[in-house]
Each structure stands twice: as C-alpha cells, then as structure tokens.
C-alpha positions in Angstrom: 101.2 131.7 107.0 103.9 132.0 104.3 106.6 132.8 107.0 105.4 129.8 109.1 105.6 127.5 106.1 109.1 128.7 105.4 110.2 128.0 109.0 108.4 124.7 108.9 110.5 123.6 105.9 113.7 124.8 107.5 112.9 122.9 110.7 112.1 119.7 109.0 115.2 119.9 106.7 117.2 120.2 109.9 115.3 117.3 111.5 116.0 115.0 108.4 119.7 115.9 108.4 120.0 115.1 112.1 118.2 111.8 111.7 120.6 110.9 108.9 123.4 111.6 111.3 121.7 109.4 114.0 121.4 106.6 111.5 125.2 106.8 110.8 125.9 106.9 114.5 123.8 103.7 115.0 125.8 102.0 112.2 129.2 103.1 113.6 128.8 102.9 117.4 127.4 99.9 119.3 124.5 100.4 121.7 125.4 101.7 125.2 126.7 104.8 126.9 128.9 105.9 124.0 126.0 105.9 121.5 123.9 107.7 124.1 126.6 110.4 124.5 126.6 111.0 120.7 122.8 111.1 120.5 122.2 113.5 123.4 123.0 116.7 121.3 120.4 115.6 118.8 117.9 115.1 121.6 118.5 118.6 122.9 118.2 120.0 119.4 114.9 118.3 118.9 113.5 120.0 122.0 114.7 123.3 120.6 113.5 123.1 116.9 109.7 123.2 117.5 110.2 126.6 119.3 110.8 128.1 115.8 107.2 127.3 114.9 104.2 129.3 116.4 101.1 127.7 114.9 99.1 125.0 116.6 98.8 122.7 113.6 102.4 122.8 112.2 104.2 123.6 115.5 102.1 121.3 117.6 102.5 118.3 115.3 106.2 118.9 115.0 106.6 119.1 118.7 104.6 115.9 119.2 106.5 113.9 116.5 110.0 115.1 117.4 110.3 116.6 120.9 108.3 113.7 122.4 108.1 110.6 120.3 111.3 111.2 118.3 113.4 111.9 121.4 112.0 108.9 123.3 112.8 106.7 120.3 116.3 108.0 120.1 116.9 107.3 123.8 115.6 103.7 123.3 117.8 103.5 120.2 120.9 104.4 122.3 120.1 101.3 124.4 119.5 99.1 121.4 115.7 99.0 122.0 112.5 100.4 120.7 111.2 100.8 117.1 114.4 102.3 115.7 116.3 99.1 116.7 113.9 96.7 115.0 115.1 94.6 112.0 112.9 96.7 109.7 114.0 100.2 110.8 117.7 99.4 110.7 117.7 98.0 107.2 117.5 101.3 105.3 118.0 105.0 105.9 114.5 105.8 104.6 112.8 103.4 107.0 114.9 104.6 109.9 114.1 108.3 109.3 110.4 107.6 108.7 110.0 105.6 111.9 112.0 108.2 113.8 110.2 111.4 112.8 106.6 110.0 112.3 104.1 108.6 114.8 104.3 105.2 113.3 105.4 101.7 114.4 106.1 98.9 112.1 104.0 95.8 112.8 106.3 92.9 113.4 105.5 89.2 113.8 103.6 88.9 117.2 105.6 87.1 119.9 104.3 83.6 121.0 101.8 83.8 123.8 103.2 83.3 127.3 101.3 81.7 130.2 101.3 84.9 132.2 100.1 87.7 129.9 99.0 90.0 132.8 100.3 93.6 132.2 101.7 92.6 128.8 101.2 94.8 125.8 98.0 93.9 123.9 98.3 92.1 120.6 95.6 93.6 118.3 94.1 91.1 115.8 95.0 91.6 112.2 91.4 92.3 111.2 91.4 95.3 113.5 94.7 96.8 112.2 93.2 98.7 109.4 89.9 100.4 110.0 87.3 100.6 107.2 87.1 103.5 104.8 83.6 104.1 106.0 84.8 104.6 109.5 87.2 107.4 108.5 84.6 108.9 106.1 82.2 109.3 109.0 84.9 110.8 111.1 85.9 113.1 108.3 82.3 114.3 108.0 82.1 114.8 111.8 85.4 116.8 111.7 84.0 119.1 109.0 80.8 119.5 111.1 82.7 120.4 114.2 84.7 123.0 112.2 81.5 124.6 110.9 79.7 124.5 114.2 82.6 126.4 115.8 81.3 129.6 114.1 78.1 129.3 116.3 79.8 128.8 119.6 78.1 131.9 121.1 74.8 130.2 120.7 75.9 126.9 122.4 76.2 126.2 126.1 79.9 126.2 127.3 79.7 122.7 128.7 78.4 121.4 125.3 81.4 123.2 123.7 83.8 121.4 126.0 82.2 118.0 125.1 82.5 118.9 121.4 86.2 119.8 121.9 86.8 116.3 123.4 85.2 114.8 120.3 87.2 117.2 118.1 90.5 116.3 119.7 89.9 112.5 119.3 88.8 112.8 115.6 91.6 115.2 114.8 94.3 112.9 116.2 92.8 109.8 114.7 92.3 111.2 111.2 95.7 113.1 111.0 97.7 110.1 112.4 95.8 107.8 110.0 96.7 110.0 107.0 100.4 110.0 108.1 100.3 106.2 108.5 98.8 105.7 105.0 101.5 107.8 103.5 104.2 106.0 105.4 102.7 102.6 104.5 102.7 103.6 100.9 106.3 104.8 100.9 107.8 102.0 103.0 105.6 99.1 101.8 105.3 97.7 105.4 102.4 97.0 107.7 102.0 99.5 110.6 100.4 99.2 113.9 97.2 101.3 114.5 97.3 104.5 116.5 93.9 104.2 118.0 91.7 101.2 118.8 88.2 102.7 119.2 88.7 104.4 122.6 84.9 105.0 122.9 84.5 101.2 123.4 86.7 101.3 126.5 85.4 99.4 129.6 87.9 100.7 132.1 90.6 103.4 132.5 93.2 100.7 132.2 91.7 99.6 129.0 91.4 103.2 127.7 94.9 104.3 128.4 96.7 101.0 127.8 95.0 99.4 124.9 92.9 102.0 123.0 94.0 105.6 123.3 97.0 106.8 121.3 98.8 103.5 121.1 102.0 104.9 119.8 102.5 107.0 122.9 101.4 104.1 125.1 104.0 101.8 123.5 106.8 104.4 123.8 106.0 105.1 127.5 105.7 101.4 128.2 109.3 100.8 127.0 110.9 104.0 128.4 109.2 104.3 131.7 106.8 101.5 132.7 109.1 98.4 132.1 112.2 99.9 133.7 110.2 101.1 136.7 108.5 97.8 137.1 111.8 95.9 137.0 113.2 98.1 139.7 110.0 97.9 141.8 109.9 94.1 141.6 113.0 94.0 143.8 111.3 96.3 146.4 107.6 95.3 146.5 107.6 92.0 144.6 106.2 91.1 141.2 102.6 91.1 142.3 102.5 94.8 143.2 105.3 96.2 141.0 102.8 97.4 138.3 101.5 100.1 140.7 104.6 102.3 141.0 105.3 101.6 137.3 101.8 102.9 136.4 102.2 106.0 138.6 105.6 106.8 137.1 104.3 106.3 133.6 101.4 108.8 134.2 103.8 111.2 135.8 106.0 111.1 132.7 103.0 111.6 130.5 102.0 114.6 132.6 105.4 116.2 132.2 105.5 115.7 128.5 102.0 117.0 128.1 103.0 120.2 130.0 105.9 120.5 127.6 103.6 120.1 124.6 101.2 122.7 126.0 104.2 125.1 126.3 105.0 124.6 122.6 101.3 125.2 121.7 100.5 128.1 124.1 103.9 129.6 125.0 102.7 130.1 128.6 104.1 129.0 131.9 102.6 125.7 133.2 99.8 126.0 135.7 99.8 122.2 136.3 96.2 121.5 135.7 97.3 119.0 133.0 99.7 117.4 135.5 96.8 116.9 138.0 94.7 115.4 135.2 97.2 112.7 134.5 98.1 112.1 138.2 94.3 111.7 138.9 94.0 109.1 136.1 97.2 107.4 137.2 95.8 107.1 140.8 92.4 105.7 139.5 94.2 103.2 137.2 96.2 101.9 140.2 92.9 101.6 142.2 91.5 99.6 139.3 94.5 97.3 139.4 94.2 96.7 143.2 90.5 96.0 142.9 91.0 93.6 140.1 93.7 91.7 141.9 91.5 91.5 145.0 88.4 90.3 143.1 90.4 87.9 140.9 87.8 88.0 138.2 84.9 86.9 140.5 82.8 89.9 139.7 82.7 92.8 137.3 80.3 95.4 136.0 78.4 94.9 132.8 80.4 96.2 129.8 77.7 98.9 129.0 77.8 100.3 132.5 81.6 100.2 132.9 82.0 101.7 129.4 79.6 104.6 130.3 81.5 105.2 133.6 84.8 105.2 131.8 84.0 107.6 129.0 82.0 109.8 131.3 85.0 110.0 133.7 87.4 110.8 130.9 85.2 113.6 129.5 84.3 115.1 132.9 87.9 115.3 134.0 89.1 116.5 130.6 86.6 119.4 130.8 87.6 120.1 134.4 91.4 119.9 134.1 92.6 119.4 130.5 90.8 121.9 128.4 90.4 125.1 130.5 93.9 126.4 130.0 93.9 126.0 126.2 90.5 127.7 126.1 91.8 130.5 128.3 94.6 131.1 125.8 92.2 130.9 122.9 93.9 127.9 121.4 90.6 126.7 119.8 90.2 130.1 118.1 93.8 130.0 116.8 93.3 126.5 115.5 90.2 127.3 113.5 91.9 130.5 112.2 94.8 128.3 111.1 92.5 126.0 109.2 91.1 129.0 107.3 94.6 130.4 106.7 95.9 127.0 105.5 93.0 126.6 103.1 93.7 130.1 101.7 97.4 129.3 101.3 96.7 126.1 99.4 94.1 127.9 97.2 96.6 130.7 96.4 99.3 128.1 95.6 97.0 126.2 93.3 96.1 129.4 91.5 99.7 130.3 91.1 100.6 126.9 89.7 97.5 126.2 87.5 96.3 129.8 87.0 93.0 131.2 88.0 90.0 129.8 86.1 89.0 132.0 83.2 85.6 133.6 83.3 83.9 134.0 79.9 81.3 136.6 79.5 78.5 136.6 77.0 77.7 139.8 75.2 
C-alpha cells in the first residue's frame, strides 16, 4: 500500500500541474480549434496516468475523475462550454482545478423556464440539493454492514450477493462523491449540484438515467454527446424524433467509457458484457420515449408499479451483464482487501505521528 500511495501522490501532482497549464491555455488562447490542439496532449496524458495505479479504490477513482470526467470537461472547455467555462470556474485557478479534477459541478442560477421543457435537463429544487445528515448516516451504517457481511459470503446465496453488490455500488458512489463534494464546498465556498437524486425512487428508466443516477456523468454526457447528436439528428429525422438517435449515441458513449473504466480496474481485455448492458438500457429508454410520445400522457402505470419494474429491471440486468466480469476477476475481494490495507496504513501512520498508546502495568 505504501508504494501505491507514493504513486498516487506522483500521479496527482502531475494532474494538478497539467490542470494549471490548461488554465493558462484557457486564459491565453480563445475557444476553438487552436485551444483544442493545445489541450489534446493533456487529454492523452490523462488517459495514461491512471495506468500507474493498480488499486480499485485509488486507481478506479482517479480514472473516473480524470480519464472520464476530466477529459470530457477539457474537451468542452476547448469549445468554450461545460463546467470549466462557467463564470465561477474561470474566476480563479483553485476553482478551475477543483472543478476539473473532481466530480463536482457548481450550482449556478437556474435558467428561466421555457414553454417546451421536454428533454431538457431537470432543475432540482433547492431543498433537495443537500441531503440530510441522517440520510448519509444510515447509508454509512449500511456500507459498514455490507463490508462486514462480505466475510460471510460463503454462507449466502450467490444471487443475494449480487443484489448486495448493487446496493454496495450505489452507497459507495453516493457516500464517496458526497464526501468529495463537502470538501470542495468547504474549500470553494460555492453551492454544488448533487451527484445522486435518490435513484431508488425512479419511476422509469428515463427517470433513472437522466434525473437520478450519477447526475455528474449525465450532465457531461448530455453536453458532449446528447445535445450535438440531437442537433444533427434534427436535420435528418426532425425535432420530434431526434432524441432517439441522441439517446442511443449517449448510451453507446457511456458503454465505451465504462469498458475503459473496467480496464483500469481489472486490467483485462473487454468481453463487452458491459457494452451490451448499456445498449440494452439505451434501447429500452428509446422504447419508453416512443411509447410516451404515442400515449401523450393519456395513461401511465401507478408510481409504485413503475418504480418496482424500473429498479427490478436495473438490478436484474446488472446481475446479468454488469457484475459477472468484475466478480470473475475477484474485484470484490480486492476491494475489501484494500479497505483493510488502507485502514492498517492509516493506523500505522497515526502511530508514527502520535506514538503508540502507552500501556501501564500494575505490580
């Protein structure tokens, strides 16, 4: 773990230096092809740097923050769009670097409502922006429970283990991203948009992927893939049906990036189950869109029924296509071993700094 921590620090010092250069490029070169040309080497480097890390926790998070989100933000920045081009991100180097390398998005004043809000990004009410402390306390307890129960996997049915992994993935992402957001909010003094919006309350796949699950990724994919594809498709199939190819292109892009993330985590050639997972969900979302357009709001399932169908479909397809490969490569075992190694490393560091507690013996 000491060697991985050392590599982690080197990688992130390189990332911070590169982002300082990107900030200077943005100040000196106007948006367009020239800025893109200067940023491309940094995009390539950000794909390479996570390969120097081998752990799931440190390497996986670095790959997600930099190779995916960071690179997509830089590509948008080259065009003068995205979170790095906002009035807040461009006003200081610290804010720019924080937004570029962390999975956060500064909450700006919401735009005025338009008459046609179909297929527009959802505006989440202010009272839902920050979840309660009790909410995260419960999730923290559940996370600890899932870590403990992993030691008894041999006594649990494999299908139940898969369901627990689905729950573990959600809680892990929600808690870790929330901690990052709290630190960033404290440093920057700005309001941030939430990363999740209670995905277990989803009433459709469109609701799940577009408005509730991993909103940072949804926002980035919307700007880099969905909107450009929809604009192009409008000229071919018209505005009414242009969301369909845009949705398919977005899910295909997400599939490719998930395959890249799996390579960083597992260091194994892709077997494309994850791609089929996202293509299946993309196809089902397009079917939902077609049905909704045909019904025009005249009929819909009760929220309870549609919610159960949605979460059930996500969990079944995840157990079928998403989790088998990580389980075959023992990613879950590695992750829990890393938890233990990280705890031991922190404990040893605290003993080295503060000294071991003295033990007094009575005679």
